[in-house]
N, C-alpha and C positions, 0 to 999 in steps of 0.2 A: 799241090797236095791232091792226092787221089785215093779214094777208097778202093781197097783191094777187091777185084771182081772175080778172081779165080776160084775163091771158096770163101765161106763164112763160118764163124763159130758163134752160136747164140750168146748174146750179151757181151761180145768182144768186138771192139771197133779196130779194124786193121787198115793202116794207111801207108802209102808210099809217098814220101815227100819229093817234090821236084828239086833238082839240083843238089840232092843229098850226096854225102861222101860214099866212097867205096869202102868195103865190099858191098855187093847188093844185099839189101835188107829191107824189112818193113818194120813198122812200129805197131804194136798191139796194145790195146788199153781196155781194161775193165774198169769203167768209171767208178771212182771212189774206192778202188781196191789196189790196182797195180798197173804199171806200164813196163813193157819190155821191148828190146830190139830182137828181131828174129832174123838171123842170118841165113839167107836162102840156100847158099852153097855148102853150109856146114853139115857135119854128121849130126844125127838126131841128138846125141848127148850134149853137143856144144852149140846147137842151133839157137837156143833161147838164152839171152844174156842181158845184163844191165837192168836187173829187176829194181824198180823204184816204187815206193820208197824202200830203203834197204831192209826194213823189217816186214815187208809185205809177204804174204803167202799166196802162192798160185796153186789152185786145185789141180790134182792129177788129171781130172777130166778136161780142164781147159788146156793144160800142157799137152796132153795126148792128142786132143783135137787139132791144136795148132801144128804140132810136129807131123802128124799124119796128113793133114791138109797140105802142108808145104811139100812133103814127100810125094804126094799124088799129083801136085800141080806145079812142080818146080819150073818147068819150061814156060808155062803161062805166067808165073810170077816174074821170071826173068824178063819176059817180054814187057810186062807192066812196069818193071823197074826201069828198063831201057827207055821206054816211052816217056816216063816221068822225067828222066834226066834231060830230055830234049825240049821240055816245055819251057 
């Protein structure tokens, strides 16, 4: 498990798990609010999936910050993903 280094979002913890399944993704969690999978190679509209708990609400600000961060740092995130898979 490694904390994402490519970018950060205040109040959101972003993690790449070692030995995790394809496709490349990270886990983002706002403690006490929600957890999502963020698929690095997906288009903006489909990037954030698997919101937990099912009735959780993610703010537009957090969603926008994550989507924009992934868009700007996609290559770095893929490098982090690949490194985590070899740990």
